[in-house]
N, C-alpha and C positions, 0 to 999 in steps of 0.2 A: 387577536393573536392566536389565542387559543382555539377558536374554531378553525381559523386557516391551518393550524398545524393538524387537527384531526381531519379536515377536509383533505389536504394534501395526502396524510398518511391512509386515508381510504382510497384515494385514487391511485396510489403506489400498489396496491394488492393486486390488481388485474395485471400490472406490469410485471412484478414479482412471478406471478403465475406463468405469464407467457415466456419469462426468462428461464424459469424451472423446465419448463416443457421443452425449450430449446437445449438446454443443458442435458437432461435427461436422453433426448434422441441422439444428440450427437455423440455421445458417450456410448450408447446402444450400438452406433453405425461404425465404430471404429474396428479396424480388422482384429481378429481373434475373440477373445472374451475372457472374462475374470477366472474362467477356468482351463484356459488354454494349455497351461503348464502341465495341468494332470491329465487333459485329453492327449497331449503329445507323448504320454509315457508309454502308452501301448498297454495291451494285457488285460485278461478279464476282470482281476482285481482292480486295477486302475478305472476301467469303464464302469464297473459296479460302483466304487466311490465316486465317480465323477457323476454319475445319475443320482446318487444320492444327494450330493452336495447341491445339485440343480434343484432338487426338490426342496431341500431345505432352505434355501435361499430364495425360493420362488421363481427362478430363472425358466421354468417351463410355462408359467403363464403369459398370456398376451400382453403385448407391451402397454396397452393401456389400463390393463390391471395391476401391471408392474408398477406405472407410473401413480396410480391412485394410492396402493399401498404405501409407496415411499413418501407421497406428499403428505398422506395423512398422518404418518408417523412423524413426519418434521413438525408438522403442526402441535401434536402432541408430546414433543420433545424426544421421541425416540427417532434417532437418526440412522437405525439400521446397525448391522454388524461388520465389522472389518472381515473380508474375505481372507486377508493375510493373516492377522493377529488372533482374529476371533473376539476381539475385545469391542464394547460400544463405541460407535464412531464419535459420539458426542465425549466420551472420555478421553478418546485419543486426541481429539482437537483441543480439549481444554488442557491437556497436558503442554501442548506445543504453543497454544496461543499466547500465553503472556512473553514469551521469548521475542515472536514476531512484533507484538505490541510495544515491547520495549525498544527494539530496533527502530521501528516506524516511527515512534515518538520522538525519539532522540534524534533523528535524521530530520524530522520535521521541524524541530526546534532550532536545530543547527541552520537549516535552510533559512528559516526565518531571521534568525539572528545575522545571518550574514547577507542575505539579499535585501533585507529592508534598507539598513542603511548605506549599503553601497549602491543599490539603484536611486534612492534619494540623493545623496550626493552627486552620482554622476549628473542626474537630470539637472540639479543646481549648478554644474560646472559643465554645461553642455560644451562639446569640441574641446574639452581641455583633456590635456594627458591621460589623467585620471579616466576621464568618459570614454577614450579610445582604449585604454587598456583593458577596463572592466567589461566593455562590450565585446572586446575580441576574447578576452578568457570566457565570456558566457558562451559565445558561440562555440568554442572549444569544447566547453563542458558539454553543450547539448550534443555535438557531434562524435563526443567519445563513448564508445561502448562502454557499458559498466563491466561487463566480464574481463575485458582487456585492463581497465583500470584498475580492478581487483587484482588480476594476476600481476600487474607492475608493483603494486604495494606489496605483495607478498614477496615478490623477487628482491624488492630493496631492503624494505623493513624487517622481513623475517629471514630470509636465505642470505643475504649479503651482509646487512648489519647487525641482526640478530637483536634487534630493539624491543619487536613486538611478537607476541605468539602468533602462529599461522593458522590455529583451528580452535573450534569450541568457545565455551565461555567462562572456563576456569580450568587451571592447572589441576589435573587429577593425579599428578604424581606425587604432591606434598599438599598437606592442608595448611593453609594460610590464615592468620587471625589478626584482627584489627586494621590498621591502615593496610597493612599487606594484602589483606583479602579484598579492601577495597580498589587497590590498585591493580590486583590481579584480574578484577573483573574489569576495571576499565580500561585496561591495556590489551583484553581481548576484545572490546568493543571499537576501540578507536579506527581501526581499518574498515570493518563492516559498516560502521554509521558513516564513514567518510564516502563510501562507494555508494551506499543508498541515497545519501544527501546530494551526490554529484549533480545530478541531471536535473533535480527539484531546484537546487540553488541557482543553476545556471537559467533554468527557465524562469523562475521568480525574479532574478534580477533583472531581466529583460522587461518583464510585464511591470515592474515597478517604475522602471526608467520611463517606460514609454507613457504610462498612466500618469506620473508625475509631469512628464514634458507637455502632455496634453493640458493639464489644469492650470500649470504654471503660465501659459500664455493667454489665459482667460482675462477678461476686462476686470471681473472683482478682485482677482490677486493683483493686478496694476493698480487698482484703488486702494486695496490695503496698503500696497507698499507706498503710494503718493501720500496716504495719511499719516505716514511717519511711524508706522508699526515697525519692530524690529524683524529683521529677515527671518530670524528663527521662529518667531511668532507666525510670520506669514507663511512659511513652509510647513509647518506643524498643525497649526490651528484652522488655517483655511484651504491650502493645497492638499496637504495630505489626507484630511478627512474625506474630500470629495474624489481624490484620486483612489482612496481606498475601496470604493464599491467595485468597480470592476475586478481589483484584486482578491476580493474575498472569493469569488467563483475560483480563480485559479489556484489560490491556496487551499481552500477546502477539499478540493477535488484531487489535490495532490496527496491527499492522506491514502485513498483506495489505491492510487498508483504506485504510491512507495508500499503498499501492502503487496501489491502484486509483484513488484520488484524484488522484493525478499526472496523470491524464487532463485533467482540467480545469486544474491549475495549470500543466503544461507548456503547455497551448495557449494560455492568457492571456500567458503571459509569453515564448513562443515559443523554449522550451527543448528542445534536440533529445534528448529521452529516449524512453523506453517509451510514456508517455502520448500524446505527439504521434505518434509512430509510429502508435499504434493509431488515432488520427482520421485520419490519412493514409490508412492501409491500409483504414480502413472506407469512406471515400470513394472509393476506386479499388476495391473490393471484391476486395481482395488477401487471399484466405481463407488460404493457407498462413501469411502473415504473423500475421493474426488468430487462426488456432488456435495458433500458437506462443506468442503473447502470452497468450491464454487460459489455455493449458495450464499455463504458468509462475504465473499467478494462482492456478489450482485447488492446485499444489503447494504455494504458500506457505502458503494456508489448511490443507491437510491437515498440512504441517511444523508450523504454528504452534500447531494442537491438539496434536499430538504433545510439542513443548516445554512446553507449559503442564502438560501430565500430568507428565512428568518433574520439572518445578519443584516440582509439588505435593508430590512425595515428598521432594523437598530440603528444603522450608519446614516440612512438616508430618510428626513423625517417627510419627504414628499411622497413617500411610498406608504399605502395605506392598506390595510389587510382586513377591511371591513367587509 
């Protein structure tokens, strides 16, 4: 197993290099530039300042040189400097990353907690009222735009009923202590987590149901039932263990999907995380910050695939990583 992980990690290096080249070139090809706002100001002082900034950030160098300098800095831990704030990119990201990880982690846990029991129960009660209702809600969830769902939650629970706060992660108007502080944070997280978990829950519920249905009709499941085992043991110990193999890929790959989905959620609820930082950086053409965020997203996708492959071997004893 250890040698397989090392081998797959080494194979991921050329892939990450290729992704980084594409990301770098795509940002460089976007209209305008990181200093477009300065160049639009006109005047001698502005032109001199713009030229000085271009030399300071290395924007006068050829693109291959700029890429090599940026990629080399990423490897050394120097992710560049924000054009907007002048702070190191890695410090800017570290400040925002915990918030997004909190949202993503909670949304992932909520999606699993709902999708697994609902999908399993729907599969064991195929063509029942519960099966039809859960399947219908899953399709609705997949088809519902997350931004629309977020705005509807804001309108209902914040503006109309006044039950939940509309933005941020805490109440800045007063300081809460003890349980009041806990509820303040929880109340700010309820709607963002619900929006972020919506599509993940809907998708995962469908996959759990379909995987379980495929396994429940296998001969070994019928044999287990015929041998007198309790239905709970047949479903959990025999059917679910084998049905979990394709579920692993979907569930693990949802983590980077949720991470990217935070762009919309954090913008709607004004949460100071990576998603909102991405929007702010895109508006200001802050390329170093954008590259840092996109690189993290690419790393998450590659890491998620590696974790899924490793989990295959732990779940299915037929798979060998020799």
